Biopython code that builds the backbone (N, CA, C, O; Angstrom):
import numpy as np
from Bio.PDB.StructureBuilder import StructureBuilder

atoms = [
    (1, "UNK", "N", (-33.108, 1.643, 6.132)),
    (1, "UNK", "CA", (-34.441, 0.959, 6.926)),
    (1, "UNK", "C", (-35.428, 1.180, 6.267)),
    (1, "UNK", "O", (-35.431, 2.086, 5.434)),
    (2, "UNK", "N", (-36.283, 0.551, 6.449)),
    (2, "UNK", "CA", (-37.733, 0.492, 5.671)),
    (2, "UNK", "C", (-38.934, 0.837, 6.583)),
    (2, "UNK", "O", (-38.715, 0.577, 7.766)),
    (3, "UNK", "N", (-40.066, 1.324, 6.334)),
    (3, "UNK", "CA", (-40.852, 1.730, 7.151)),
    (3, "UNK", "C", (-41.485, 0.397, 8.114)),
    (3, "UNK", "O", (-41.931, 0.490, 9.258)),
    (4, "UNK", "N", (-41.387, -0.698, 7.375)),
    (4, "UNK", "CA", (-41.987, -1.789, 8.164)),
    (4, "UNK", "C", (-41.115, -2.150, 9.449)),
    (4, "UNK", "O", (-41.617, -2.718, 10.419)),
    (5, "UNK", "N", (-39.700, -1.760, 9.385)),
    (5, "UNK", "CA", (-38.892, -1.879, 10.447)),
    (5, "UNK", "C", (-38.956, -0.884, 11.669)),
    (5, "UNK", "O", (-38.425, -1.068, 12.765)),
    (6, "UNK", "N", (-39.695, 0.193, 11.282)),
    (6, "UNK", "CA", (-39.897, 1.212, 12.461)),
    (6, "UNK", "C", (-40.655, 0.498, 13.700)),
    (6, "UNK", "O", (-41.082, -0.656, 13.708)),
    (7, "UNK", "N", (-40.713, 1.301, 14.583)),
    (7, "UNK", "CA", (-41.382, 0.922, 15.855)),
    (7, "UNK", "C", (-42.557, 1.885, 16.292)),
    (7, "UNK", "O", (-42.379, 3.101, 16.228)),
    (8, "UNK", "N", (-43.592, 1.432, 16.675)),
    (8, "UNK", "CA", (-44.626, 2.457, 17.115)),
    (8, "UNK", "C", (-44.230, 3.636, 17.819)),
    (8, "UNK", "O", (-43.513, 3.604, 18.820)),
    (9, "UNK", "N", (-44.710, 4.717, 17.284)),
    (9, "UNK", "CA", (-44.118, 6.105, 17.767)),
    (9, "UNK", "C", (-42.951, 6.798, 17.274)),
    (9, "UNK", "O", (-42.685, 7.963, 17.569)),
    (10, "UNK", "N", (-42.095, 5.887, 16.339)),
    (10, "UNK", "CA", (-41.095, 6.377, 15.711)),
    (10, "UNK", "C", (-41.453, 7.575, 14.605)),
    (10, "UNK", "O", (-42.502, 7.612, 13.961)),
    (11, "UNK", "N", (-40.461, 8.465, 14.523)),
    (11, "UNK", "CA", (-40.535, 9.385, 13.228)),
    (11, "UNK", "C", (-39.587, 9.142, 12.407)),
    (11, "UNK", "O", (-38.539, 8.713, 12.890)),
    (12, "UNK", "N", (-39.669, 9.321, 11.092)),
    (12, "UNK", "CA", (-38.805, 9.080, 10.271)),
    (12, "UNK", "C", (-39.163, 9.932, 8.970)),
    (12, "UNK", "O", (-40.281, 10.392, 8.738)),
    (13, "UNK", "N", (-38.040, 10.068, 8.160)),
    (13, "UNK", "CA", (-37.935, 11.129, 6.861)),
    (13, "UNK", "C", (-37.865, 9.967, 5.604)),
    (13, "UNK", "O", (-37.008, 9.084, 5.601)),
    (14, "UNK", "N", (-38.713, 10.084, 4.735)),
    (14, "UNK", "CA", (-38.666, 9.236, 3.699)),
    (14, "UNK", "C", (-37.377, 9.585, 2.600)),
    (14, "UNK", "O", (-37.129, 10.699, 2.140)),
    (15, "UNK", "N", (-36.638, 8.311, 2.319)),
    (15, "UNK", "CA", (-35.501, 8.658, 1.635)),
    (15, "UNK", "C", (-35.690, 8.393, 0.000)),
    (15, "UNK", "O", (-35.250, 9.102, -0.905)),
    (16, "UNK", "N", (-36.404, 7.273, -0.106)),
    (16, "UNK", "CA", (-36.589, 6.702, -1.443)),
    (16, "UNK", "C", (-37.917, 5.642, -1.322)),
    (16, "UNK", "O", (-38.342, 5.055, -0.327)),
    (17, "UNK", "N", (-38.399, 5.630, -2.717)),
    (17, "UNK", "CA", (-39.610, 4.603, -2.745)),
    (17, "UNK", "C", (-39.201, 3.676, -3.854)),
    (17, "UNK", "O", (-39.090, 4.107, -5.002)),
    (18, "UNK", "N", (-38.949, 2.286, -3.522)),
    (18, "UNK", "CA", (-38.586, 1.574, -4.677)),
    (18, "UNK", "C", (-40.040, 0.648, -4.839)),
    (18, "UNK", "O", (-40.347, -0.389, -4.252)),
    (19, "UNK", "N", (-40.719, 1.347, -5.752)),
    (19, "UNK", "CA", (-41.791, 0.430, -6.235)),
    (19, "UNK", "C", (-42.223, 0.700, -7.569)),
    (19, "UNK", "O", (-41.666, 1.607, -8.188)),
    (20, "UNK", "N", (-43.279, -0.065, -8.178)),
    (20, "UNK", "CA", (-43.491, -0.040, -9.354)),
    (20, "UNK", "C", (-44.218, 1.465, -9.551)),
    (20, "UNK", "O", (-44.462, 2.170, -8.572)),
    (21, "UNK", "N", (-44.476, 1.798, -10.662)),
    (21, "UNK", "CA", (-44.996, 3.162, -11.223)),
    (21, "UNK", "C", (-46.367, 3.237, -10.587)),
    (21, "UNK", "O", (-46.639, 4.228, -9.910)),
    (22, "UNK", "N", (-47.184, 2.342, -10.740)),
    (22, "UNK", "CA", (-48.509, 2.541, -10.242)),
    (22, "UNK", "C", (-48.733, 2.604, -8.776)),
    (22, "UNK", "O", (-49.725, 3.179, -8.327)),
    (23, "UNK", "N", (-47.914, 2.078, -8.067)),
    (23, "UNK", "CA", (-47.802, 2.204, -6.479)),
    (23, "UNK", "C", (-46.981, 3.464, -6.232)),
    (23, "UNK", "O", (-47.340, 4.135, -5.265)),
    (24, "UNK", "N", (-46.127, 3.821, -6.813)),
    (24, "UNK", "CA", (-45.276, 5.203, -6.542)),
    (24, "UNK", "C", (-46.591, 6.546, -6.680)),
    (24, "UNK", "O", (-46.855, 7.434, -5.869)),
    (25, "UNK", "N", (-47.161, 6.272, -7.898)),
    (25, "UNK", "CA", (-48.366, 7.224, -8.100)),
    (25, "UNK", "C", (-49.401, 7.256, -6.897)),
    (25, "UNK", "O", (-49.862, 8.285, -6.404)),
    (26, "UNK", "N", (-49.637, 6.187, -6.577)),
    (26, "UNK", "CA", (-50.451, 5.763, -5.604)),
    (26, "UNK", "C", (-50.125, 6.639, -4.197)),
    (26, "UNK", "O", (-50.897, 7.378, -3.585)),
    (27, "UNK", "N", (-48.770, 6.320, -3.901)),
    (27, "UNK", "CA", (-48.109, 7.085, -2.785)),
    (27, "UNK", "C", (-48.196, 8.425, -2.778)),
    (27, "UNK", "O", (-48.648, 9.084, -1.841)),
    (28, "UNK", "N", (-47.689, 8.945, -4.008)),
    (28, "UNK", "CA", (-47.678, 10.454, -4.253)),
    (28, "UNK", "C", (-49.026, 11.005, -3.992)),
    (28, "UNK", "O", (-49.129, 11.999, -3.273)),
    (29, "UNK", "N", (-50.029, 10.465, -4.496)),
    (29, "UNK", "CA", (-51.495, 11.033, -4.350)),
    (29, "UNK", "C", (-51.641, 10.934, -2.793)),
    (29, "UNK", "O", (-52.157, 11.976, -2.389)),
    (30, "UNK", "N", (-51.408, 10.166, -1.896)),
    (30, "UNK", "CA", (-51.639, 10.073, -0.585)),
    (30, "UNK", "C", (-50.455, 11.093, 0.368)),
    (30, "UNK", "O", (-50.588, 11.364, 1.561)),
    (31, "UNK", "N", (-49.429, 11.494, -0.432)),
    (31, "UNK", "CA", (-48.709, 12.375, 0.052)),
    (31, "UNK", "C", (-47.246, 11.793, 0.719)),
    (31, "UNK", "O", (-46.531, 12.411, 1.508)),
    (32, "UNK", "N", (-47.064, 10.739, 0.299)),
    (32, "UNK", "CA", (-46.010, 9.759, 0.545)),
    (32, "UNK", "C", (-44.952, 10.088, -0.389)),
    (32, "UNK", "O", (-44.915, 9.375, -1.392)),
    (33, "UNK", "N", (-44.032, 11.056, -0.284)),
    (33, "UNK", "CA", (-43.139, 11.510, -1.158)),
    (33, "UNK", "C", (-41.679, 11.437, -0.425)),
    (33, "UNK", "O", (-41.534, 11.283, 0.787)),
    (34, "UNK", "N", (-40.728, 11.563, -1.285)),
    (34, "UNK", "CA", (-39.389, 11.783, -0.813)),
    (34, "UNK", "C", (-39.139, 13.031, -0.022)),
    (34, "UNK", "O", (-39.457, 14.088, -0.566)),
    (35, "UNK", "N", (-38.637, 13.070, 1.136)),
    (35, "UNK", "CA", (-38.354, 14.250, 1.826)),
    (35, "UNK", "C", (-39.532, 14.455, 2.935)),
    (35, "UNK", "O", (-39.315, 15.287, 3.816)),
    (36, "UNK", "N", (-40.575, 13.852, 2.942)),
    (36, "UNK", "CA", (-41.662, 14.045, 3.753)),
    (36, "UNK", "C", (-41.490, 13.169, 4.975)),
    (36, "UNK", "O", (-41.024, 12.031, 4.936)),
    (37, "UNK", "N", (-41.961, 13.880, 6.211)),
    (37, "UNK", "CA", (-41.722, 13.065, 7.578)),
    (37, "UNK", "C", (-43.080, 12.116, 7.692)),
    (37, "UNK", "O", (-44.210, 12.388, 7.286)),
    (38, "UNK", "N", (-42.686, 11.093, 8.271)),
    (38, "UNK", "CA", (-43.921, 10.205, 8.892)),
    (38, "UNK", "C", (-43.743, 9.861, 10.106)),
    (38, "UNK", "O", (-42.631, 9.869, 10.634)),
    (39, "UNK", "N", (-44.859, 9.503, 10.720)),
    (39, "UNK", "CA", (-44.975, 8.860, 12.202)),
    (39, "UNK", "C", (-45.523, 7.574, 12.112)),
    (39, "UNK", "O", (-46.296, 7.390, 11.173)),
    (40, "UNK", "N", (-45.299, 6.643, 12.875)),
    (40, "UNK", "CA", (-45.723, 5.258, 12.861)),
    (40, "UNK", "C", (-46.761, 5.290, 14.018)),
    (40, "UNK", "O", (-46.379, 5.591, 15.149)),
    (41, "UNK", "N", (-47.960, 5.013, 13.789)),
    (41, "UNK", "CA", (-49.159, 5.286, 14.658)),
    (41, "UNK", "C", (-49.401, 3.902, 15.466)),
    (41, "UNK", "O", (-49.406, 3.739, 16.686)),
    (42, "UNK", "N", (-49.608, 2.918, 14.395)),
    (42, "UNK", "CA", (-50.198, 1.723, 14.921)),
    (42, "UNK", "C", (-49.670, 0.499, 14.199)),
    (42, "UNK", "O", (-49.249, 0.753, 13.070)),
    (43, "UNK", "N", (-49.607, -0.490, 14.495)),
    (43, "UNK", "CA", (-49.316, -1.882, 13.705)),
    (43, "UNK", "C", (-50.782, -3.006, 14.129)),
    (43, "UNK", "O", (-51.271, -3.126, 15.252)),
    (44, "UNK", "N", (-51.177, -3.626, 13.020)),
    (44, "UNK", "CA", (-51.978, -4.451, 13.283)),
    (44, "UNK", "C", (-51.537, -5.786, 14.163)),
    (44, "UNK", "O", (-50.355, -6.090, 14.323)),
    (45, "UNK", "N", (-52.632, -6.533, 14.706)),
    (45, "UNK", "CA", (-52.104, -7.486, 15.735)),
    (45, "UNK", "C", (-50.983, -8.443, 15.166)),
    (45, "UNK", "O", (-49.982, -8.833, 15.767)),
    (46, "UNK", "N", (-51.384, -8.743, 13.835)),
    (46, "UNK", "CA", (-50.128, -9.751, 13.316)),
    (46, "UNK", "C", (-49.045, -9.100, 12.613)),
    (46, "UNK", "O", (-48.137, -9.725, 12.064)),
    (47, "UNK", "N", (-49.159, -7.700, 12.635)),
    (47, "UNK", "CA", (-47.995, -6.961, 11.862)),
    (47, "UNK", "C", (-48.162, -7.016, 10.570)),
    (47, "UNK", "O", (-47.176, -6.716, 9.897)),
    (48, "UNK", "N", (-49.261, -7.356, 9.944)),
    (48, "UNK", "CA", (-49.697, -7.463, 8.469)),
    (48, "UNK", "C", (-49.906, -6.129, 7.998)),
    (48, "UNK", "O", (-49.663, -5.980, 6.801)),
    (49, "UNK", "N", (-50.327, -5.035, 8.680)),
    (49, "UNK", "CA", (-50.419, -3.751, 8.207)),
    (49, "UNK", "C", (-49.975, -2.640, 9.253)),
    (49, "UNK", "O", (-49.943, -2.894, 10.457)),
    (50, "UNK", "N", (-49.638, -1.414, 8.745)),
    (50, "UNK", "CA", (-49.261, -0.348, 9.534)),
    (50, "UNK", "C", (-49.876, 0.756, 9.179)),
    (50, "UNK", "O", (-50.105, 1.070, 8.010)),
    (51, "UNK", "N", (-50.213, 1.479, 10.281)),
    (51, "UNK", "CA", (-50.903, 2.682, 10.131)),
    (51, "UNK", "C", (-49.724, 4.047, 10.615)),
    (51, "UNK", "O", (-49.176, 4.167, 11.710)),
    (52, "UNK", "N", (-49.592, 4.918, 9.454)),
    (52, "UNK", "CA", (-48.850, 5.914, 9.443)),
    (52, "UNK", "C", (-49.469, 7.140, 9.369)),
    (52, "UNK", "O", (-50.532, 7.221, 8.755)),
    (53, "UNK", "N", (-48.865, 8.341, 10.016)),
    (53, "UNK", "CA", (-49.446, 9.711, 9.762)),
    (53, "UNK", "C", (-48.289, 10.558, 8.680)),
    (53, "UNK", "O", (-47.071, 10.575, 8.856)),
    (54, "UNK", "N", (-48.871, 11.085, 7.793)),
    (54, "UNK", "CA", (-48.057, 11.706, 6.870)),
    (54, "UNK", "C", (-48.875, 13.072, 6.461)),
    (54, "UNK", "O", (-49.834, 13.019, 5.691)),
    (55, "UNK", "N", (-48.470, 14.148, 6.971)),
    (55, "UNK", "CA", (-48.952, 15.542, 6.473)),
    (55, "UNK", "C", (-50.340, 15.607, 7.168)),
    (55, "UNK", "O", (-51.258, 16.104, 6.516)),
    (56, "UNK", "N", (-50.600, 15.131, 8.494)),
    (56, "UNK", "CA", (-51.663, 15.224, 9.119)),
    (56, "UNK", "C", (-52.759, 14.097, 8.631)),
    (56, "UNK", "O", (-53.853, 14.026, 9.191)),
    (57, "UNK", "N", (-52.445, 13.342, 7.698)),
    (57, "UNK", "CA", (-53.264, 12.295, 7.065)),
    (57, "UNK", "C", (-52.849, 10.932, 7.646)),
    (57, "UNK", "O", (-51.666, 10.596, 7.703)),
    (58, "UNK", "N", (-53.930, 10.108, 8.104)),
    (58, "UNK", "CA", (-53.606, 8.822, 8.654)),
    (58, "UNK", "C", (-53.807, 7.760, 7.460)),
    (58, "UNK", "O", (-54.836, 7.746, 6.785)),
    (59, "UNK", "N", (-52.747, 6.884, 7.262)),
    (59, "UNK", "CA", (-52.810, 6.060, 6.056)),
    (59, "UNK", "C", (-52.353, 4.644, 6.664)),
    (59, "UNK", "O", (-51.429, 4.462, 7.457)),
    (60, "UNK", "N", (-53.211, 3.690, 6.111)),
    (60, "UNK", "CA", (-52.842, 2.060, 6.503)),
    (60, "UNK", "C", (-52.318, 1.521, 5.165)),
    (60, "UNK", "O", (-52.859, 1.618, 4.063)),
    (61, "UNK", "N", (-50.890, 0.799, 5.556)),
    (61, "UNK", "CA", (-50.207, 0.319, 4.230)),
    (61, "UNK", "C", (-50.021, -1.236, 4.826)),
    (61, "UNK", "O", (-49.811, -1.560, 5.994)),
    (62, "UNK", "N", (-50.168, -2.108, 3.626)),
    (62, "UNK", "CA", (-49.836, -3.541, 3.905)),
    (62, "UNK", "C", (-48.405, -3.546, 4.459)),
    (62, "UNK", "O", (-47.815, -2.466, 4.437)),
    (63, "UNK", "N", (-47.832, -4.510, 4.903)),
    (63, "UNK", "CA", (-46.587, -4.637, 5.199)),
    (63, "UNK", "C", (-45.625, -4.914, 4.026)),
    (63, "UNK", "O", (-44.417, -4.729, 4.172)),
    (64, "UNK", "N", (-46.142, -5.352, 2.876)),
    (64, "UNK", "CA", (-45.340, -5.503, 1.694)),
    (64, "UNK", "C", (-45.225, -4.240, 0.828)),
    (64, "UNK", "O", (-44.448, -4.151, -0.123)),
    (65, "UNK", "N", (-46.200, -3.105, 1.301)),
    (65, "UNK", "CA", (-46.228, -1.863, 0.636)),
    (65, "UNK", "C", (-45.113, -0.987, 1.506)),
    (65, "UNK", "O", (-44.283, -0.304, 0.907)),
    (66, "UNK", "N", (-45.148, -1.054, 3.056)),
    (66, "UNK", "CA", (-44.331, -0.509, 3.693)),
    (66, "UNK", "C", (-42.766, -0.770, 3.456)),
    (66, "UNK", "O", (-41.860, 0.029, 3.696)),
    (67, "UNK", "N", (-42.642, -2.145, 2.900)),
    (67, "UNK", "CA", (-41.186, -2.600, 2.589)),
    (67, "UNK", "C", (-40.667, -1.864, 1.436)),
    (67, "UNK", "O", (-39.454, -1.888, 1.225)),
    (68, "UNK", "N", (-41.521, -1.158, 0.600)),
    (68, "UNK", "CA", (-41.115, -0.323, -0.418)),
    (68, "UNK", "C", (-40.486, 1.018, -0.173)),
    (68, "UNK", "O", (-39.881, 1.646, -1.041)),
    (69, "UNK", "N", (-40.659, 1.399, 1.009)),
    (69, "UNK", "CA", (-40.244, 2.772, 1.415)),
    (69, "UNK", "C", (-39.263, 2.734, 2.415)),
    (69, "UNK", "O", (-39.428, 2.290, 3.551)),
    (70, "UNK", "N", (-38.022, 3.315, 1.857)),
    (70, "UNK", "CA", (-36.812, 3.549, 2.694)),
    (70, "UNK", "C", (-36.843, 4.789, 3.513)),
    (70, "UNK", "O", (-37.169, 5.852, 2.983)),
    (71, "UNK", "N", (-36.528, 4.724, 4.758)),
    (71, "UNK", "CA", (-36.544, 5.855, 5.452)),
    (71, "UNK", "C", (-35.308, 5.950, 6.400)),
    (71, "UNK", "O", (-34.555, 5.008, 6.647)),
    (72, "UNK", "N", (-35.196, 7.269, 6.920)),
    (72, "UNK", "CA", (-34.115, 7.435, 8.007)),
    (72, "UNK", "C", (-34.761, 7.997, 9.218)),
    (72, "UNK", "O", (-35.432, 9.028, 9.162)),
    (73, "UNK", "N", (-34.564, 7.327, 10.315)),
    (73, "UNK", "CA", (-35.133, 7.763, 11.710)),
    (73, "UNK", "C", (-34.692, 9.170, 12.104)),
    (73, "UNK", "O", (-33.538, 9.570, 11.946)),
    (74, "UNK", "N", (-35.532, 9.787, 12.547)),
    (74, "UNK", "CA", (-35.108, 11.374, 13.179)),
    (74, "UNK", "C", (-34.747, 11.202, 14.516)),
    (74, "UNK", "O", (-34.404, 12.171, 15.193)),
]
sb = StructureBuilder()
sb.init_structure("model")
sb.init_model(0)
sb.init_chain("A")
sb.init_seg("    ")
for serial, (resi, resn, name, xyz) in enumerate(atoms, 1):
    if name == "N":
        sb.init_residue(resn, " ", resi, " ")
    sb.init_atom(name, np.array(xyz, "f"), 0.0, 1.0, " ", f" {name:<3s}", serial, name[0])
structure = sb.get_structure()
């Protein structure tokens, strides 16, 4: 399952990140790493972006970025 498929309020653990090196490094700097838990806080009106919480940090991802992160629901 991908982050973009989660519903608002769902918690999940990151299993893998299938993204180019530059994007993986950006995710890493934001705390989006394998094994980390995340919480879906909010979707934009048209579901083009998603707000997640990782390690008490709020992060907004574009839908195509969220598709790169594979998770398992808790």
